[in-house]
ROMARPA-476436 format. One line per 8 residues: number of its first residue (from 1); their letters; for each residue x, y negated, z of C-alpha. Coordinates in steps of 0.5 Angstrom, whole numbers, plus 500, padded with zeros to 3 digits. Each point is the difference from the previous one (the first is absolute). Example, Ala and Ser with C-alpha at 12.3 -4.5 7.8 and 13.67 -1.06 7.14 Angstrom:
# ROMARPA-476436
1) AS) 525:509:516 ~ 502:493:498
//
This chain:
# ROMARPA-476436
1) LLYTIKFE) 466:330:503 ~ 493:501:498 ~ 499:501:508 ~ 503:493:501 ~ 496:497:494 ~ 493:503:503 ~ 502:498:507 ~ 501:493:498
9) EMESEKKS) 493:500:496 ~ 497:502:506 ~ 503:495:504 ~ 498:494:495 ~ 493:502:500 ~ 499:500:507 ~ 503:493:500 ~ 496:498:495
17) ETMYGDQS) 494:502:504 ~ 502:497:506 ~ 501:493:496 ~ 494:500:495 ~ 495:506:502 ~ 498:506:496 ~ 501:500:492 ~ 496:503:495
25) DDEDVKVA) 503:506:496 ~ 500:496:494 ~ 505:495:503 ~ 505:505:502 ~ 507:498:499 ~ 504:505:497 ~ 508:500:501 ~ 504:501:493
33) VQEPVKTG) 506:505:502 ~ 506:499:496 ~ 504:505:498 ~ 508:499:502 ~ 504:497:494 ~ 505:505:497 ~ 507:497:499 ~ 505:502:495
41) PIPKAKLP) 503:497:494 ~ 496:496:495 ~ 500:504:493 ~ 504:496:495 ~ 496:498:493 ~ 502:504:494 ~ 504:495:495 ~ 498:501:493
49) DLPIIEKN) 505:505:497 ~ 504:495:495 ~ 503:503:494 ~ 508:500:501 ~ 501:496:494 ~ 497:494:503 ~ 501:501:507 ~ 506:495:501
57) NWLIHMLF) 497:495:495 ~ 498:495:506 ~ 507:500:503 ~ 503:499:493 ~ 495:494:499 ~ 502:497:507 ~ 507:501:500 ~ 500:496:493
65) INKDFERC) 496:494:502 ~ 504:499:506 ~ 506:501:495 ~ 504:505:504 ~ 502:503:494 ~ 505:505:503 ~ 495:504:504 ~ 495:499:494
73) KQVIKEQV) 505:503:496 ~ 502:506:505 ~ 492:501:500 ~ 499:500:493 ~ 506:505:499 ~ 497:505:505 ~ 493:499:497 ~ 503:501:493
81) EMTDSACE) 504:506:502 ~ 494:503:503 ~ 495:499:495 ~ 505:502:494 ~ 500:493:497 ~ 492:500:500 ~ 498:494:504 ~ 498:495:496
89) YALYVQGM) 500:494:505 ~ 507:502:503 ~ 503:500:493 ~ 497:493:498 ~ 502:497:507 ~ 507:503:498 ~ 500:496:494 ~ 498:494:503
97) IQRNEALI) 506:500:505 ~ 505:502:494 ~ 498:494:496 ~ 501:496:506 ~ 507:502:501 ~ 501:499:493 ~ 500:507:498 ~ 496:499:494
105) QESLESFQ) 501:507:496 ~ 499:504:506 ~ 494:496:501 ~ 497:501:493 ~ 501:508:501 ~ 496:500:507 ~ 495:496:497 ~ 500:505:494
113) AAAMLNPN) 499:506:505 ~ 494:496:503 ~ 497:499:493 ~ 501:507:498 ~ 496:502:507 ~ 494:495:498 ~ 500:498:493 ~ 494:496:501
121) SLENLKQV) 503:496:505 ~ 500:492:497 ~ 505:498:506 ~ 505:506:498 ~ 500:498:493 ~ 501:492:502 ~ 506:502:504 ~ 503:505:495
129) GRSLYLLA) 499:494:495 ~ 503:495:505 ~ 506:504:501 ~ 501:501:492 ~ 500:492:499 ~ 505:499:506 ~ 505:505:496 ~ 499:496:494
137) RHKAALDI) 496:505:496 ~ 494:496:498 ~ 498:504:494 ~ 499:506:505 ~ 497:496:505 ~ 495:497:495 ~ 498:507:498 ~ 499:502:507
145) YAEAAKLA) 495:493:501 ~ 496:502:494 ~ 499:507:503 ~ 498:497:507 ~ 495:495:496 ~ 496:506:498 ~ 498:501:507 ~ 499:492:501
153) PDDPELLH) 500:496:494 ~ 498:494:504 ~ 505:500:505 ~ 504:493:500 ~ 506:503:503 ~ 501:505:494 ~ 498:494:495 ~ 506:496:503
161) NQGVCLVY) 505:505:500 ~ 499:502:493 ~ 500:493:498 ~ 507:499:504 ~ 503:506:496 ~ 497:498:494 ~ 504:493:501 ~ 507:504:501
169) LADFNKAE) 498:504:493 ~ 499:493:497 ~ 493:502:498 ~ 497:493:502 ~ 493:500:497 ~ 498:506:503 ~ 503:498:507 ~ 496:494:499
177) ECFKKALS) 494:504:499 ~ 502:504:507 ~ 501:494:504 ~ 494:496:498 ~ 495:506:501 ~ 503:501:507 ~ 499:493:501 ~ 493:501:498
185) IQKTEHSY) 499:505:505 ~ 504:497:506 ~ 504:494:500 ~ 506:501:503 ~ 507:495:501 ~ 504:506:497 ~ 496:501:493 ~ 500:492:499
193) TQLGKMHM) 508:500:502 ~ 501:506:495 ~ 496:497:494 ~ 503:493:501 ~ 507:503:500 ~ 498:504:494 ~ 499:493:496 ~ 506:497:503
201) LKGDMEGA) 504:506:497 ~ 496:499:493 ~ 503:493:501 ~ 492:497:500 ~ 501:495:506 ~ 493:497:498 ~ 497:507:501 ~ 504:501:506
209) IAIYKKAV) 497:493:503 ~ 493:502:498 ~ 501:507:504 ~ 503:497:506 ~ 494:494:500 ~ 495:506:501 ~ 504:503:505 ~ 500:494:504
217) EAFPENSD) 493:499:499 ~ 499:507:503 ~ 505:499:505 ~ 501:493:502 ~ 504:501:506 ~ 505:504:497 ~ 506:497:501 ~ 504:504:495
225) LLSVLGLL) 495:499:494 ~ 500:493:501 ~ 508:499:500 ~ 500:505:494 ~ 495:495:497 ~ 504:494:502 ~ 507:503:497 ~ 496:502:493
233) HLQTGDTQ) 498:492:500 ~ 507:498:501 ~ 503:504:495 ~ 495:497:495 ~ 502:493:502 ~ 493:498:504 ~ 504:498:506 ~ 494:497:503
241) KAFEHLGN) 496:506:500 ~ 506:504:502 ~ 501:496:506 ~ 492:500:502 ~ 500:508:500 ~ 507:500:504 ~ 497:496:505 ~ 494:504:501
249) AMTYDSQN) 504:506:501 ~ 504:497:505 ~ 494:498:504 ~ 498:507:500 ~ 507:502:502 ~ 505:495:502 ~ 506:505:499 ~ 498:503:493
257) VKAIMGAG) 507:500:497 ~ 497:499:493 ~ 496:494:501 ~ 506:497:504 ~ 505:501:495 ~ 495:498:494 ~ 498:493:504 ~ 507:499:502
265) SIIQDHGD) 503:501:493 ~ 494:494:497 ~ 502:496:506 ~ 508:501:498 ~ 499:498:493 ~ 497:494:502 ~ 506:498:504 ~ 497:500:507
273) FDVALTKY) 506:505:502 ~ 499:499:508 ~ 493:502:500 ~ 501:506:495 ~ 506:502:505 ~ 494:500:506 ~ 496:505:496 ~ 506:504:498
281) RVAAAVTP) 502:500:508 ~ 493:504:501 ~ 501:505:495 ~ 507:501:502 ~ 497:503:507 ~ 496:505:496 ~ 505:502:495 ~ 507:498:502
289) ESHALWNN) 503:505:494 ~ 496:497:494 ~ 505:498:495 ~ 495:495:497 ~ 499:497:506 ~ 508:498:501 ~ 500:498:493 ~ 495:495:501
297) IGMCFFGK) 503:498:506 ~ 507:499:497 ~ 497:496:494 ~ 496:495:505 ~ 507:499:503 ~ 503:499:493 ~ 494:495:499 ~ 503:496:506
305) KKYVAAIS) 507:500:498 ~ 502:505:505 ~ 504:504:496 ~ 504:504:505 ~ 493:502:504 ~ 497:502:493 ~ 506:504:498 ~ 500:504:506
313) CLKRAHYL) 492:501:500 ~ 501:502:492 ~ 505:505:502 ~ 496:503:505 ~ 494:501:495 ~ 506:503:495 ~ 502:505:506 ~ 492:502:501
321) APFEWRTC) 499:501:492 ~ 507:500:496 ~ 496:501:493 ~ 496:494:501 ~ 502:496:494 ~ 496:494:503 ~ 505:500:506 ~ 506:501:496
329) YNLGLAHL) 498:494:495 ~ 499:495:506 ~ 506:502:503 ~ 504:499:494 ~ 496:493:500 ~ 502:498:507 ~ 508:502:499 ~ 500:496:494
337) TMHQYASA) 497:494:504 ~ 506:501:505 ~ 505:501:494 ~ 501:507:502 ~ 501:502:493 ~ 503:507:500 ~ 494:502:505 ~ 495:497:496
345) FHFISAAI) 503:504:494 ~ 499:506:504 ~ 493:499:502 ~ 498:498:493 ~ 503:506:497 ~ 496:504:504 ~ 494:497:499 ~ 501:500:492
353) NLKPKFAP) 501:508:501 ~ 493:500:504 ~ 496:495:495 ~ 504:500:493 ~ 494:496:497 ~ 500:494:504 ~ 503:494:497 ~ 502:496:506
361) LFMLLGVA) 504:505:502 ~ 505:499:494 ~ 499:493:501 ~ 503:500:507 ~ 505:505:498 ~ 503:495:495 ~ 500:495:505 ~ 504:504:504
369) LTHLEDVN) 505:503:495 ~ 501:492:498 ~ 502:499:507 ~ 505:506:500 ~ 503:497:493 ~ 497:506:496 ~ 498:496:494 ~ 499:505:495
377) NAKQAYEQ) 496:505:504 ~ 496:494:503 ~ 498:498:493 ~ 497:507:499 ~ 496:500:506 ~ 497:494:498 ~ 498:503:493 ~ 497:506:503
385) AITIQSDD) 496:495:504 ~ 498:497:494 ~ 498:506:496 ~ 496:503:506 ~ 496:493:501 ~ 501:495:495 ~ 496:494:503 ~ 503:499:507
393) PMTYLNYA) 503:493:500 ~ 505:501:506 ~ 504:505:496 ~ 501:495:494 ~ 502:495:505 ~ 505:504:504 ~ 503:503:493 ~ 500:493:498
401) IMLHNNGE) 504:498:506 ~ 505:506:499 ~ 501:498:493 ~ 501:493:502 ~ 505:501:505 ~ 504:505:496 ~ 501:495:494 ~ 495:502:495
409) KSQAAAQY) 496:494:499 ~ 496:502:494 ~ 498:506:503 ~ 498:497:506 ~ 496:495:497 ~ 496:505:496 ~ 498:504:506 ~ 498:493:504
417) AKFELHNK) 495:499:494 ~ 497:507:501 ~ 500:498:507 ~ 496:493:499 ~ 495:504:495 ~ 498:505:505 ~ 500:495:506 ~ 494:496:497
425) TRTTNDPD) 496:506:501 ~ 503:503:507 ~ 502:493:504 ~ 504:501:506 ~ 499:496:506 ~ 507:502:503 ~ 503:493:502 ~ 507:503:499
433) VNALVAKL) 498:502:493 ~ 497:494:498 ~ 506:496:502 ~ 505:505:497 ~ 496:499:493 ~ 500:493:501 ~ 508:500:500 ~ 501:505:495
441) GPILHMGS) 495:498:495 ~ 503:494:497 ~ 507:503:500 ~ 498:506:496 ~ 496:495:495 ~ 506:496:499 ~ 504:506:499 ~ 496:503:495
//
């Protein structure tokens, strides 16, 4: 090899002398000789030796975020057995999977094991508290959150969770302090919602409205907050503001069921049943199994005097929620209108068992018993209605009619006088009632 290279150098020198003439010694061209490249396997870089406890954490994390829970549980089981339950992350993910599968007690045990391995982990303590909360052990959850608060006293999530537990323990003052402190650190929809619900539990509707107004100011495009604010205004009788907020909620979310139901009920109360049914049709596509929706649809048909369709819709609402007293009340009213007095008695009696302190139910029961020719029990039903609510003029009117038809003129006149007394402050615009009063009044006055 060396001989060949030297020979090539001599030949090149001769050629250069022939072409360009002689060159000085300083201009000699030197040819670099390259050594042959050695071929062989490339040495592998040595990976860092990870502790055996943590070496499968990446795989557990990848399987968990991809929701491949079965393989993830298998890897966790192997990791826990290999490390003798000393792998904190594997136990943490195991608890999350168990909670997702509604195994709350098992998830609590997994999170407690992770917290024992790392008692200074805020996230472990949060998850222990969360599992205790889901098990309705609110006092124990509150103690855990108090321990976690020592690690992070200004964590808004901790303060929010403490407030929720305090609401369940009926300590509303401390709960309000926690929610307000959490909101001062970070404004969230959840804290505003829970604070508003707490005021509703206390019966403070004005306070709840004030909270939801602040929430809407902070999150003006949140349709859920707008719909709840509208419903609160509806409960307090401010129909104009209620319809405004419910309309804004439907602007941001045209399929918000709460907003649709609230707006539909306002339209329905104003007698525009066709427009209300159009609204309910949109809601039915989203929540076809809503008993409240079918109850309202049924009463729309009742308002349009389509009683068979009304009873059909109300029966579906009753099937979906058999213990909803309003549906039973409406079914009793619809059957009374159809002169089906035995069916009316059945549903009104069921409603009374569910809502025994609602006077109009006893009034309707008296009407049904009157048509079933059970006068004595009808009288008891009317007396019970008057005991519960003594200022309802319709009870006195129906009682007077029943007594008049039964031949008890003087008692009927006494009940009619009470009707006139209370009807001065609570007038009705029902044309049927007004026609009946105009016809019955002179007769009873003459009899008295």
